[in-house]
All heavy atoms as TSV, in Angstrom:
chain	resi	resn	atom	element	x	y	z
A	1	MET	N	N	-1.234	-11.812	6.801
A	1	MET	CA	C	0.013	-11.410	6.189
A	1	MET	C	C	-0.184	-10.034	5.547
A	1	MET	O	O	-1.159	-9.800	4.862
A	1	MET	CB	C	0.444	-12.437	5.143
A	1	MET	CG	C	1.731	-12.090	4.480
A	1	MET	SD	S	2.307	-13.320	3.295
A	1	MET	CE	C	2.660	-14.676	4.378
A	2	ASP	N	N	0.732	-9.130	5.788
A	2	ASP	CA	C	0.677	-7.777	5.236
A	2	ASP	C	C	1.425	-7.714	3.908
A	2	ASP	O	O	2.122	-8.637	3.529
A	2	ASP	CB	C	1.340	-6.793	6.198
A	2	ASP	CG	C	0.615	-6.681	7.522
A	2	ASP	OD1	O	-0.541	-7.127	7.603
A	2	ASP	OD2	O	1.206	-6.157	8.470
A	3	PHE	N	N	1.285	-6.580	3.226
A	3	PHE	CA	C	2.173	-6.354	2.090
A	3	PHE	C	C	3.062	-5.157	2.386
A	3	PHE	O	O	2.767	-4.328	3.226
A	3	PHE	CB	C	1.428	-6.258	0.753
A	3	PHE	CG	C	0.523	-5.074	0.581
A	3	PHE	CD1	C	0.992	-3.884	0.085
A	3	PHE	CD2	C	-0.831	-5.179	0.868
A	3	PHE	CE1	C	0.152	-2.805	-0.088
A	3	PHE	CE2	C	-1.673	-4.118	0.684
A	3	PHE	CZ	C	-1.184	-2.923	0.208
A	4	TRP	N	N	4.184	-5.104	1.695
A	4	TRP	CA	C	5.286	-4.215	2.013
A	4	TRP	C	C	5.550	-3.293	0.839
A	4	TRP	O	O	5.766	-3.743	-0.288
A	4	TRP	CB	C	6.486	-5.099	2.281
A	4	TRP	CG	C	7.689	-4.518	2.904
A	4	TRP	CD1	C	7.833	-3.320	3.541
A	4	TRP	CD2	C	8.964	-5.150	2.970
A	4	TRP	NE1	N	9.102	-3.177	4.004
A	4	TRP	CE2	C	9.831	-4.281	3.668
A	4	TRP	CE3	C	9.461	-6.358	2.522
A	4	TRP	CZ2	C	11.160	-4.583	3.902
A	4	TRP	CZ3	C	10.775	-6.660	2.771
A	4	TRP	CH2	C	11.616	-5.786	3.455
A	5	LEU	N	N	5.551	-1.971	1.078
A	5	LEU	CA	C	5.879	-0.962	0.073
A	5	LEU	C	C	7.253	-0.397	0.426
A	5	LEU	O	O	7.471	0.068	1.546
A	5	LEU	CB	C	4.826	0.149	0.083
A	5	LEU	CG	C	5.020	1.305	-0.897
A	5	LEU	CD1	C	4.959	0.809	-2.346
A	5	LEU	CD2	C	3.981	2.380	-0.646
A	6	ILE	N	N	8.187	-0.462	-0.509
A	6	ILE	CA	C	9.557	-0.004	-0.281
A	6	ILE	C	C	9.898	1.055	-1.318
A	6	ILE	O	O	9.767	0.825	-2.518
A	6	ILE	CB	C	10.568	-1.160	-0.410
A	6	ILE	CG1	C	10.190	-2.318	0.507
A	6	ILE	CG2	C	11.984	-0.670	-0.119
A	6	ILE	CD1	C	10.946	-3.593	0.208
A	7	LYS	N	N	10.361	2.224	-0.865
A	7	LYS	CA	C	10.827	3.293	-1.744
A	7	LYS	C	C	12.341	3.222	-1.784
A	7	LYS	O	O	13.011	3.176	-0.743
A	7	LYS	CB	C	10.370	4.646	-1.191
A	7	LYS	CG	C	11.000	5.850	-1.843
A	7	LYS	CD	C	10.435	6.093	-3.207
A	7	LYS	CE	C	11.018	7.397	-3.766
A	7	LYS	NZ	N	10.469	7.739	-5.041
A	8	THR	N	N	12.913	3.167	-2.982
A	8	THR	CA	C	14.366	3.131	-3.134
A	8	THR	C	C	14.844	4.353	-3.904
A	8	THR	O	O	14.078	4.989	-4.636
A	8	THR	CB	C	14.814	1.860	-3.878
A	8	THR	OG1	O	14.191	1.819	-5.164
A	8	THR	CG2	C	14.453	0.609	-3.087
A	9	ASP	N	N	16.121	4.671	-3.765
A	9	ASP	CA	C	16.697	5.774	-4.527
A	9	ASP	C	C	17.218	5.255	-5.866
A	9	ASP	O	O	17.012	4.082	-6.207
A	9	ASP	CB	C	17.777	6.495	-3.719
A	9	ASP	CG	C	18.965	5.618	-3.354
A	9	ASP	OD1	O	19.157	4.554	-3.974
A	9	ASP	OD2	O	19.722	6.021	-2.442
A	10	GLY	N	N	17.898	6.094	-6.598
A	10	GLY	CA	C	18.375	5.749	-7.936
A	10	GLY	C	C	19.369	4.605	-7.993
A	10	GLY	O	O	19.526	3.986	-9.047
A	11	VAL	N	N	20.045	4.298	-6.897
A	11	VAL	CA	C	21.007	3.188	-6.881
A	11	VAL	C	C	20.458	1.960	-6.159
A	11	VAL	O	O	21.177	0.983	-5.965
A	11	VAL	CB	C	22.376	3.609	-6.289
A	11	VAL	CG1	C	23.046	4.652	-7.166
A	11	VAL	CG2	C	22.229	4.093	-4.866
A	12	GLY	N	N	19.186	2.031	-5.750
A	12	GLY	CA	C	18.563	0.862	-5.133
A	12	GLY	C	C	18.619	0.805	-3.617
A	12	GLY	O	O	18.195	-0.177	-3.021
A	13	ASP	N	N	19.139	1.857	-2.976
A	13	ASP	CA	C	19.169	1.887	-1.510
A	13	ASP	C	C	17.791	2.270	-0.969
A	13	ASP	O	O	17.124	3.149	-1.524
A	13	ASP	CB	C	20.214	2.880	-1.000
A	13	ASP	CG	C	21.633	2.453	-1.336
A	13	ASP	OD1	O	21.896	1.235	-1.349
A	13	ASP	OD2	O	22.474	3.339	-1.585
A	14	LYS	N	N	17.403	1.646	0.128
A	14	LYS	CA	C	16.096	1.904	0.717
A	14	LYS	C	C	16.036	3.313	1.300
A	14	LYS	O	O	16.897	3.715	2.066
A	14	LYS	CB	C	15.776	0.878	1.795
A	14	LYS	CG	C	14.412	1.046	2.425
A	14	LYS	CD	C	14.056	-0.079	3.377
A	14	LYS	CE	C	14.836	0.046	4.650
A	14	LYS	NZ	N	14.407	-0.877	5.695
A	15	VAL	N	N	14.981	4.057	0.926
A	15	VAL	CA	C	14.721	5.386	1.467
A	15	VAL	C	C	13.745	5.268	2.640
A	15	VAL	O	O	13.946	5.865	3.685
A	15	VAL	CB	C	14.161	6.332	0.382
A	15	VAL	CG1	C	13.800	7.692	0.953
A	15	VAL	CG2	C	15.149	6.465	-0.777
A	16	TRP	N	N	12.667	4.504	2.454
A	16	TRP	CA	C	11.693	4.216	3.511
A	16	TRP	C	C	10.918	2.971	3.125
A	16	TRP	O	O	10.969	2.528	1.988
A	16	TRP	CB	C	10.750	5.392	3.797
A	16	TRP	CG	C	10.034	5.976	2.612
A	16	TRP	CD1	C	10.333	7.132	1.959
A	16	TRP	CD2	C	8.880	5.447	1.938
A	16	TRP	NE1	N	9.472	7.346	0.923
A	16	TRP	CE2	C	8.553	6.323	0.895
A	16	TRP	CE3	C	8.091	4.313	2.099
A	16	TRP	CZ2	C	7.483	6.114	0.028
A	16	TRP	CZ3	C	7.028	4.098	1.239
A	16	TRP	CH2	C	6.741	4.994	0.227
A	17	ASP	N	N	10.209	2.413	4.104
A	17	ASP	CA	C	9.334	1.274	3.831
A	17	ASP	C	C	8.136	1.335	4.758
A	17	ASP	O	O	8.201	1.912	5.836
A	17	ASP	CB	C	10.076	-0.056	3.967
A	17	ASP	CG	C	10.559	-0.333	5.370
A	17	ASP	OD1	O	10.929	0.622	6.086
A	17	ASP	OD2	O	10.569	-1.498	5.774
A	18	ARG	N	N	7.020	0.785	4.309
A	18	ARG	CA	C	5.784	0.736	5.085
A	18	ARG	C	C	5.110	-0.604	4.822
A	18	ARG	O	O	5.230	-1.173	3.726
A	18	ARG	CB	C	4.810	1.833	4.662
A	18	ARG	CG	C	5.299	3.241	4.816
A	18	ARG	CD	C	5.363	3.675	6.275
A	18	ARG	NE	N	5.758	5.054	6.403
A	18	ARG	CZ	C	7.006	5.503	6.435
A	18	ARG	NH1	N	8.009	4.661	6.331
A	18	ARG	NH2	N	7.280	6.771	6.570
A	19	THR	N	N	4.420	-1.102	5.828
A	19	THR	CA	C	3.592	-2.287	5.629
A	19	THR	C	C	2.130	-1.890	5.758
A	19	THR	O	O	1.787	-0.952	6.477
A	19	THR	CB	C	3.923	-3.393	6.647
A	19	THR	OG1	O	3.739	-2.893	7.967
A	19	THR	CG2	C	5.341	-3.905	6.467
A	20	PHE	N	N	1.283	-2.617	5.048
A	20	PHE	CA	C	-0.158	-2.389	5.060
A	20	PHE	C	C	-0.835	-3.732	5.268
A	20	PHE	O	O	-0.449	-4.724	4.657
A	20	PHE	CB	C	-0.625	-1.780	3.737
A	20	PHE	CG	C	0.003	-0.452	3.428
A	20	PHE	CD1	C	1.162	-0.378	2.693
A	20	PHE	CD2	C	-0.567	0.715	3.900
A	20	PHE	CE1	C	1.752	0.842	2.397
A	20	PHE	CE2	C	0.013	1.948	3.628
A	20	PHE	CZ	C	1.177	2.009	2.875
A	21	GLY	N	N	-1.827	-3.758	6.121
A	21	GLY	CA	C	-2.556	-4.996	6.328
A	21	GLY	C	C	-3.087	-5.107	7.735
A	21	GLY	O	O	-2.943	-4.203	8.555
A	22	GLY	N	N	-3.695	-6.239	7.990
A	22	GLY	CA	C	-4.296	-6.493	9.290
A	22	GLY	C	C	-4.099	-7.944	9.674
A	22	GLY	O	O	-3.113	-8.572	9.308
A	23	ILE	N	N	-5.085	-8.490	10.354
A	23	ILE	CA	C	-4.998	-9.857	10.862
A	23	ILE	C	C	-5.063	-10.901	9.746
A	23	ILE	O	O	-4.368	-11.902	9.777
A	23	ILE	CB	C	-6.119	-10.106	11.888
A	23	ILE	CG1	C	-5.908	-9.207	13.100
A	23	ILE	CG2	C	-6.172	-11.566	12.304
A	23	ILE	CD1	C	-7.055	-9.214	14.076
A	24	GLY	N	N	-5.899	-10.661	8.725
A	24	GLY	CA	C	-6.076	-11.627	7.642
A	24	GLY	C	C	-5.015	-11.493	6.561
A	24	GLY	O	O	-4.065	-10.714	6.675
A	25	ASP	N	N	-5.183	-12.257	5.497
A	25	ASP	CA	C	-4.272	-12.192	4.357
A	25	ASP	C	C	-4.566	-10.952	3.527
A	25	ASP	O	O	-5.712	-10.682	3.176
A	25	ASP	CB	C	-4.423	-13.436	3.477
A	25	ASP	CG	C	-3.911	-14.688	4.149
A	25	ASP	OD1	O	-2.989	-14.570	4.974
A	25	ASP	OD2	O	-4.437	-15.769	3.865
A	26	ASP	N	N	-3.530	-10.188	3.192
A	26	ASP	CA	C	-3.649	-8.973	2.392
A	26	ASP	C	C	-2.568	-8.995	1.324
A	26	ASP	O	O	-1.450	-9.423	1.593
A	26	ASP	CB	C	-3.487	-7.737	3.273
A	26	ASP	CG	C	-4.451	-7.748	4.442
A	26	ASP	OD1	O	-5.664	-7.753	4.186
A	26	ASP	OD2	O	-3.995	-7.778	5.600
A	27	GLU	N	N	-2.912	-8.532	0.135
A	27	GLU	CA	C	-1.967	-8.607	-0.973
A	27	GLU	C	C	-2.042	-7.342	-1.808
A	27	GLU	O	O	-3.121	-6.950	-2.258
A	27	GLU	CB	C	-2.305	-9.818	-1.839
A	27	GLU	CG	C	-1.379	-10.028	-2.994
A	27	GLU	CD	C	-1.748	-11.262	-3.801
A	27	GLU	OE1	O	-2.428	-12.157	-3.274
A	27	GLU	OE2	O	-1.342	-11.319	-4.975
A	28	GLY	N	N	-0.900	-6.689	-1.999
A	28	GLY	CA	C	-0.803	-5.572	-2.932
A	28	GLY	C	C	-0.564	-6.129	-4.323
A	28	GLY	O	O	0.300	-6.985	-4.513
A	29	VAL	N	N	-1.333	-5.666	-5.294
A	29	VAL	CA	C	-1.233	-6.213	-6.646
A	29	VAL	C	C	-0.613	-5.209	-7.618
A	29	VAL	O	O	0.202	-5.564	-8.448
A	29	VAL	CB	C	-2.628	-6.657	-7.150
A	29	VAL	CG1	C	-2.566	-7.149	-8.582
A	29	VAL	CG2	C	-3.211	-7.722	-6.234
A	30	TYR	N	N	-0.970	-3.943	-7.486
A	30	TYR	CA	C	-0.519	-2.928	-8.441
A	30	TYR	C	C	-0.164	-1.661	-7.683
A	30	TYR	O	O	-0.917	-1.237	-6.801
A	30	TYR	CB	C	-1.622	-2.648	-9.455
A	30	TYR	CG	C	-1.276	-1.609	-10.483
A	30	TYR	CD1	C	-0.454	-1.918	-11.563
A	30	TYR	CD2	C	-1.763	-0.323	-10.379
A	30	TYR	CE1	C	-0.125	-0.961	-12.507
A	30	TYR	CE2	C	-1.444	0.649	-11.320
A	30	TYR	CZ	C	-0.619	0.325	-12.377
A	30	TYR	OH	O	-0.290	1.272	-13.304
A	31	VAL	N	N	0.979	-1.041	-8.004
A	31	VAL	CA	C	1.417	0.213	-7.386
A	31	VAL	C	C	1.759	1.198	-8.490
A	31	VAL	O	O	2.443	0.844	-9.461
A	31	VAL	CB	C	2.660	-0.008	-6.492
A	31	VAL	CG1	C	3.129	1.309	-5.906
A	31	VAL	CG2	C	2.379	-1.024	-5.407
A	32	GLN	N	N	1.302	2.442	-8.326
A	32	GLN	CA	C	1.608	3.497	-9.299
A	32	GLN	C	C	1.909	4.773	-8.533
A	32	GLN	O	O	1.170	5.140	-7.611
A	32	GLN	CB	C	0.405	3.721	-10.226
A	32	GLN	CG	C	0.568	4.851	-11.215
A	32	GLN	CD	C	1.599	4.540	-12.287
A	32	GLN	OE1	O	1.570	3.460	-12.857
A	32	GLN	NE2	N	2.481	5.462	-12.551
A	33	GLN	N	N	3.000	5.465	-8.899
A	33	GLN	CA	C	3.268	6.751	-8.267
A	33	GLN	C	C	2.290	7.776	-8.812
A	33	GLN	O	O	1.980	7.786	-10.010
A	33	GLN	CB	C	4.705	7.204	-8.518
A	33	GLN	CG	C	5.063	8.418	-7.682
A	33	GLN	CD	C	6.554	8.692	-7.628
A	33	GLN	OE1	O	7.286	8.331	-8.534
A	33	GLN	NE2	N	6.981	9.336	-6.559
A	34	THR	N	N	1.784	8.639	-7.939
A	34	THR	CA	C	0.804	9.658	-8.317
A	34	THR	C	C	1.506	10.990	-8.562
A	34	THR	O	O	2.674	11.170	-8.206
A	34	THR	CB	C	-0.275	9.800	-7.234
A	34	THR	OG1	O	0.358	10.095	-5.979
A	34	THR	CG2	C	-1.091	8.518	-7.113
A	35	PHE	N	N	0.778	11.936	-9.157
A	35	PHE	CA	C	1.363	13.236	-9.508
A	35	PHE	C	C	1.822	14.028	-8.285
A	35	PHE	O	O	2.722	14.849	-8.384
A	35	PHE	CB	C	0.362	14.070	-10.312
A	35	PHE	CG	C	0.092	13.502	-11.675
A	35	PHE	CD1	C	-1.120	12.932	-11.966
A	35	PHE	CD2	C	1.077	13.526	-12.658
A	35	PHE	CE1	C	-1.370	12.393	-13.216
A	35	PHE	CE2	C	0.841	12.989	-13.915
A	35	PHE	CZ	C	-0.381	12.424	-14.190
A	36	ASP	N	N	1.237	13.753	-7.113
A	36	ASP	CA	C	1.630	14.469	-5.893
A	36	ASP	C	C	2.808	13.818	-5.183
A	36	ASP	O	O	3.204	14.233	-4.108
A	36	ASP	CB	C	0.443	14.610	-4.941
A	36	ASP	CG	C	-0.086	13.277	-4.432
A	36	ASP	OD1	O	0.449	12.214	-4.798
A	36	ASP	OD2	O	-1.069	13.303	-3.662
A	37	GLY	N	N	3.405	12.779	-5.778
A	37	GLY	CA	C	4.570	12.116	-5.198
A	37	GLY	C	C	4.239	10.935	-4.303
A	37	GLY	O	O	5.129	10.226	-3.872
A	38	GLY	N	N	2.965	10.735	-4.025
A	38	GLY	CA	C	2.543	9.583	-3.236
A	38	GLY	C	C	2.370	8.357	-4.128
A	38	GLY	O	O	2.866	8.319	-5.262
A	39	TYR	N	N	1.643	7.375	-3.621
A	39	TYR	CA	C	1.400	6.147	-4.375
A	39	TYR	C	C	-0.045	5.728	-4.234
A	39	TYR	O	O	-0.675	5.962	-3.213
A	39	TYR	CB	C	2.316	5.016	-3.870
A	39	TYR	CG	C	3.763	5.315	-4.150
A	39	TYR	CD1	C	4.522	6.040	-3.242
A	39	TYR	CD2	C	4.359	4.919	-5.340
A	39	TYR	CE1	C	5.834	6.358	-3.505
A	39	TYR	CE2	C	5.673	5.227	-5.602
A	39	TYR	CZ	C	6.414	5.952	-4.693
A	39	TYR	OH	O	7.708	6.271	-4.974
A	40	ILE	N	N	-0.563	5.089	-5.265
A	40	ILE	CA	C	-1.872	4.464	-5.224
A	40	ILE	C	C	-1.635	2.963	-5.355
A	40	ILE	O	O	-0.850	2.526	-6.197
A	40	ILE	CB	C	-2.818	5.014	-6.319
A	40	ILE	CG1	C	-4.243	4.599	-6.090
A	40	ILE	CG2	C	-2.369	4.648	-7.711
A	40	ILE	CD1	C	-5.030	5.526	-5.271
A	41	ILE	N	N	-2.242	2.205	-4.468
A	41	ILE	CA	C	-2.020	0.764	-4.426
A	41	ILE	C	C	-3.372	0.069	-4.501
A	41	ILE	O	O	-4.296	0.433	-3.779
A	41	ILE	CB	C	-1.330	0.339	-3.107
A	41	ILE	CG1	C	-0.059	1.161	-2.883
A	41	ILE	CG2	C	-1.050	-1.151	-3.097
A	41	ILE	CD1	C	0.409	1.171	-1.451
A	42	THR	N	N	-3.486	-0.910	-5.381
A	42	THR	CA	C	-4.671	-1.760	-5.395
A	42	THR	C	C	-4.261	-3.157	-4.969
A	42	THR	O	O	-3.124	-3.569	-5.166
A	42	THR	CB	C	-5.340	-1.824	-6.782
A	42	THR	OG1	O	-4.406	-2.333	-7.728
A	42	THR	CG2	C	-5.817	-0.462	-7.227
A	43	GLY	N	N	-5.200	-3.850	-4.381
A	43	GLY	CA	C	-4.914	-5.202	-3.937
A	43	GLY	C	C	-6.161	-5.874	-3.423
A	43	GLY	O	O	-7.278	-5.442	-3.704
A	44	VAL	N	N	-5.961	-6.923	-2.657
A	44	VAL	CA	C	-7.075	-7.652	-2.057
A	44	VAL	C	C	-6.801	-7.812	-0.565
A	44	VAL	O	O	-5.654	-7.847	-0.127
A	44	VAL	CB	C	-7.296	-9.035	-2.711
A	44	VAL	CG1	C	-7.765	-8.889	-4.139
A	44	VAL	CG2	C	-6.040	-9.887	-2.661
A	45	THR	N	N	-7.886	-7.885	0.214
A	45	THR	CA	C	-7.757	-7.991	1.655
A	45	THR	C	C	-8.773	-8.953	2.243
A	45	THR	O	O	-9.904	-9.031	1.773
A	45	THR	CB	C	-7.906	-6.609	2.334
A	45	THR	OG1	O	-7.777	-6.775	3.737
A	45	THR	CG2	C	-9.232	-5.951	2.007
A	46	LYS	N	N	-8.343	-9.680	3.239
A	46	LYS	CA	C	-9.240	-10.459	4.090
A	46	LYS	C	C	-9.358	-9.799	5.463
A	46	LYS	O	O	-10.138	-10.228	6.284
A	46	LYS	CB	C	-8.738	-11.892	4.257
A	46	LYS	CG	C	-9.123	-12.813	3.138
A	46	LYS	CD	C	-8.800	-14.243	3.515
A	46	LYS	CE	C	-9.690	-15.199	2.759
A	46	LYS	NZ	N	-9.421	-16.584	3.153
A	47	SER	N	N	-8.558	-8.757	5.713
A	47	SER	CA	C	-8.571	-8.074	6.999
A	47	SER	C	C	-9.697	-7.059	7.111
A	47	SER	O	O	-10.125	-6.736	8.212
A	47	SER	CB	C	-7.236	-7.345	7.220
A	47	SER	OG	O	-6.172	-8.260	7.279
A	48	TYR	N	N	-10.138	-6.514	6.005
A	48	TYR	CA	C	-11.141	-5.455	5.991
A	48	TYR	C	C	-12.241	-5.814	5.007
A	48	TYR	O	O	-12.030	-6.628	4.110
A	48	TYR	CB	C	-10.490	-4.119	5.597
A	48	TYR	CG	C	-9.259	-3.807	6.421
A	48	TYR	CD1	C	-7.992	-4.011	5.905
A	48	TYR	CD2	C	-9.379	-3.340	7.720
A	48	TYR	CE1	C	-6.862	-3.737	6.666
A	48	TYR	CE2	C	-8.262	-3.071	8.497
A	48	TYR	CZ	C	-6.996	-3.269	7.954
A	48	TYR	OH	O	-5.884	-3.015	8.717
A	49	GLY	N	N	-13.385	-5.199	5.130
A	49	GLY	CA	C	-14.482	-5.453	4.199
A	49	GLY	C	C	-15.386	-6.559	4.687
A	49	GLY	O	O	-15.591	-6.751	5.886
A	50	ALA	N	N	-15.911	-7.340	3.754
A	50	ALA	CA	C	-16.916	-8.362	4.053
A	50	ALA	C	C	-16.319	-9.645	4.628
A	50	ALA	O	O	-17.045	-10.527	5.038
A	50	ALA	CB	C	-17.726	-8.681	2.795
A	51	GLY	N	N	-15.005	-9.783	4.622
A	51	GLY	CA	C	-14.378	-10.954	5.225
A	51	GLY	C	C	-13.828	-11.957	4.245
A	51	GLY	O	O	-13.079	-12.836	4.606
A	52	SER	N	N	-14.202	-11.851	2.983
A	52	SER	CA	C	-13.603	-12.686	1.949
A	52	SER	C	C	-12.518	-11.843	1.293
A	52	SER	O	O	-12.132	-10.809	1.824
A	52	SER	CB	C	-14.670	-13.104	0.941
A	52	SER	OG	O	-14.147	-14.052	0.035
A	53	PHE	N	N	-11.994	-12.257	0.163
A	53	PHE	CA	C	-11.027	-11.415	-0.525
A	53	PHE	C	C	-11.758	-10.254	-1.172
A	53	PHE	O	O	-12.417	-10.410	-2.191
A	53	PHE	CB	C	-10.230	-12.216	-1.567
A	53	PHE	CG	C	-9.076	-12.964	-0.977
A	53	PHE	CD1	C	-9.081	-14.340	-0.907
A	53	PHE	CD2	C	-7.975	-12.284	-0.482
A	53	PHE	CE1	C	-8.020	-15.029	-0.357
A	53	PHE	CE2	C	-6.902	-12.958	0.073
A	53	PHE	CZ	C	-6.922	-14.331	0.137
A	54	ASP	N	N	-11.652	-9.075	-0.562
A	54	ASP	CA	C	-12.280	-7.857	-1.058
A	54	ASP	C	C	-11.240	-6.975	-1.722
A	54	ASP	O	O	-10.063	-7.013	-1.361
A	54	ASP	CB	C	-12.936	-7.095	0.096
A	54	ASP	CG	C	-14.043	-7.901	0.751
A	54	ASP	OD1	O	-14.916	-8.388	0.021
A	54	ASP	OD2	O	-14.014	-8.054	1.986
A	55	VAL	N	N	-11.668	-6.144	-2.673
A	55	VAL	CA	C	-10.766	-5.196	-3.332
A	55	VAL	C	C	-10.324	-4.156	-2.310
A	55	VAL	O	O	-11.103	-3.716	-1.466
A	55	VAL	CB	C	-11.476	-4.514	-4.522
A	55	VAL	CG1	C	-10.608	-3.408	-5.108
A	55	VAL	CG2	C	-11.823	-5.541	-5.578
A	56	TRP	N	N	-9.063	-3.767	-2.370
A	56	TRP	CA	C	-8.508	-2.801	-1.435
A	56	TRP	C	C	-7.788	-1.723	-2.221
A	56	TRP	O	O	-6.970	-2.012	-3.097
A	56	TRP	CB	C	-7.539	-3.516	-0.522
A	56	TRP	CG	C	-7.195	-2.815	0.749
A	56	TRP	CD1	C	-7.814	-1.719	1.288
A	56	TRP	CD2	C	-6.154	-3.160	1.643
A	56	TRP	NE1	N	-7.234	-1.385	2.466
A	56	TRP	CE2	C	-6.198	-2.259	2.717
A	56	TRP	CE3	C	-5.191	-4.148	1.654
A	56	TRP	CZ2	C	-5.323	-2.306	3.786
A	56	TRP	CZ3	C	-4.318	-4.189	2.723
A	56	TRP	CH2	C	-4.386	-3.291	3.771
A	57	LEU	N	N	-8.088	-0.459	-1.938
A	57	LEU	CA	C	-7.457	0.688	-2.585
A	57	LEU	C	C	-6.848	1.566	-1.501
A	57	LEU	O	O	-7.541	1.972	-0.565
A	57	LEU	CB	C	-8.490	1.476	-3.388
A	57	LEU	CG	C	-7.988	2.725	-4.100
A	57	LEU	CD1	C	-6.996	2.358	-5.200
A	57	LEU	CD2	C	-9.157	3.497	-4.680
A	58	ILE	N	N	-5.555	1.834	-1.612
A	58	ILE	CA	C	-4.840	2.660	-0.643
A	58	ILE	C	C	-4.164	3.800	-1.391
A	58	ILE	O	O	-3.534	3.591	-2.425
A	58	ILE	CB	C	-3.765	1.849	0.100
A	58	ILE	CG1	C	-4.409	0.734	0.895
A	58	ILE	CG2	C	-2.925	2.751	0.999
A	58	ILE	CD1	C	-3.407	-0.233	1.477
A	59	LYS	N	N	-4.258	5.016	-0.844
A	59	LYS	CA	C	-3.523	6.181	-1.354
A	59	LYS	C	C	-2.557	6.600	-0.267
A	59	LYS	O	O	-2.928	6.718	0.896
A	59	LYS	CB	C	-4.505	7.313	-1.670
A	59	LYS	CG	C	-3.848	8.656	-1.972
A	59	LYS	CD	C	-3.126	8.632	-3.297
A	59	LYS	CE	C	-2.605	10.007	-3.680
A	59	LYS	NZ	N	-1.270	10.289	-3.183
A	60	THR	N	N	-1.286	6.781	-0.631
A	60	THR	CA	C	-0.290	7.228	0.343
A	60	THR	C	C	0.147	8.654	0.013
A	60	THR	O	O	-0.030	9.138	-1.101
A	60	THR	CB	C	0.964	6.331	0.358
A	60	THR	OG1	O	1.720	6.563	-0.828
A	60	THR	CG2	C	0.587	4.864	0.490
A	61	ILE	N	N	0.770	9.292	1.012
A	61	ILE	CA	C	1.426	10.571	0.778
A	61	ILE	C	C	2.878	10.284	0.407
A	61	ILE	O	O	3.284	9.124	0.324
A	61	ILE	CB	C	1.311	11.493	2.015
A	61	ILE	CG1	C	1.919	10.851	3.254
A	61	ILE	CG2	C	-0.147	11.861	2.266
A	61	ILE	CD1	C	1.950	11.767	4.482
A	62	VAL	N	N	3.668	11.314	0.206
A	62	VAL	CA	C	5.040	11.167	-0.311
A	62	VAL	C	C	5.881	10.190	0.506
A	62	VAL	O	O	6.599	9.379	-0.051
A	62	VAL	CB	C	5.732	12.549	-0.389
A	62	VAL	CG1	C	7.189	12.407	-0.785
A	62	VAL	CG2	C	5.003	13.447	-1.367
A	63	LYS	N	N	5.817	10.227	1.822
A	63	LYS	CA	C	6.642	9.370	2.669
A	63	LYS	C	C	6.041	7.981	2.886
A	63	LYS	O	O	6.575	7.202	3.665
A	63	LYS	CB	C	6.877	10.033	4.025
A	63	LYS	CG	C	7.655	11.326	3.942
A	63	LYS	CD	C	9.124	11.060	3.831
A	63	LYS	CE	C	9.888	12.377	3.885
A	63	LYS	NZ	N	11.289	12.191	3.815
A	64	GLY	N	N	4.936	7.662	2.227
A	64	GLY	CA	C	4.378	6.328	2.312
A	64	GLY	C	C	3.284	6.146	3.341
A	64	GLY	O	O	2.688	5.074	3.423
A	65	SER	N	N	3.009	7.172	4.161
A	65	SER	CA	C	1.931	7.048	5.135
A	65	SER	C	C	0.586	7.043	4.422
A	65	SER	O	O	0.399	7.735	3.421
A	65	SER	CB	C	1.966	8.218	6.120
A	65	SER	OG	O	3.162	8.205	6.845
A	66	ARG	N	N	-0.340	6.283	4.966
A	66	ARG	CA	C	-1.661	6.176	4.364
A	66	ARG	C	C	-2.387	7.516	4.457
A	66	ARG	O	O	-2.397	8.157	5.495
A	66	ARG	CB	C	-2.471	5.106	5.066
A	66	ARG	CG	C	-3.764	4.792	4.367
A	66	ARG	CD	C	-4.569	3.784	5.071
A	66	ARG	NE	N	-3.774	2.656	5.531
A	66	ARG	CZ	C	-4.266	1.549	6.008
A	66	ARG	NH1	N	-5.560	1.396	6.101
A	66	ARG	NH2	N	-3.487	0.571	6.397
A	67	LYS	N	N	-2.995	7.939	3.368
A	67	LYS	CA	C	-3.800	9.140	3.344
A	67	LYS	C	C	-5.252	8.735	3.486
A	67	LYS	O	O	-5.730	7.859	2.767
A	67	LYS	CB	C	-3.596	9.883	2.021
A	67	LYS	CG	C	-4.393	11.160	1.902
A	67	LYS	CD	C	-4.077	11.851	0.601
A	67	LYS	CE	C	-4.882	13.130	0.487
A	67	LYS	NZ	N	-4.574	13.827	-0.773
A	68	LEU	N	N	-5.941	9.337	4.419
A	68	LEU	CA	C	-7.348	9.028	4.610
A	68	LEU	C	C	-8.165	9.688	3.512
A	68	LEU	O	O	-8.025	10.887	3.252
A	68	LEU	CB	C	-7.831	9.514	5.983
A	68	LEU	CG	C	-7.168	8.839	7.174
A	68	LEU	CD1	C	-7.679	9.459	8.458
A	68	LEU	CD2	C	-7.426	7.340	7.171
A	69	LEU	N	N	-8.992	8.908	2.851
A	69	LEU	CA	C	-9.873	9.426	1.807
A	69	LEU	C	C	-11.276	9.548	2.357
A	69	LEU	O	O	-11.772	8.644	3.004
A	69	LEU	CB	C	-9.844	8.512	0.585
A	69	LEU	CG	C	-8.492	8.306	-0.058
A	69	LEU	CD1	C	-8.587	7.309	-1.193
A	69	LEU	CD2	C	-7.926	9.617	-0.567
A	70	HIS	N	N	-11.918	10.656	2.107
A	70	HIS	CA	C	-13.286	10.864	2.601
A	70	HIS	C	C	-14.266	10.759	1.449
A	70	HIS	O	O	-14.004	11.073	0.365
A	70	HIS	CB	C	-13.414	12.232	3.267
A	70	HIS	CG	C	-12.470	12.380	4.422
A	70	HIS	ND1	N	-12.768	11.906	5.673
A	70	HIS	CD2	C	-11.233	12.920	4.499
A	70	HIS	CE1	C	-11.766	12.187	6.490
A	70	HIS	NE2	N	-10.826	12.794	5.793
């Protein structure tokens, strides 16, 4: 199961949405908008990592696409 990030405007209309996840259970727990207009998301994943519930950190760009961190 994936988790869903939805950006809305000031009246609650959807601007864009993105899902994050893989084959296993994934859960977004905390979302914060960053100074560059993107979002930082923390959560847990069974799709990536060691195979149990591992911590997951995602950084997005303004439109919600995942930003690759090196």
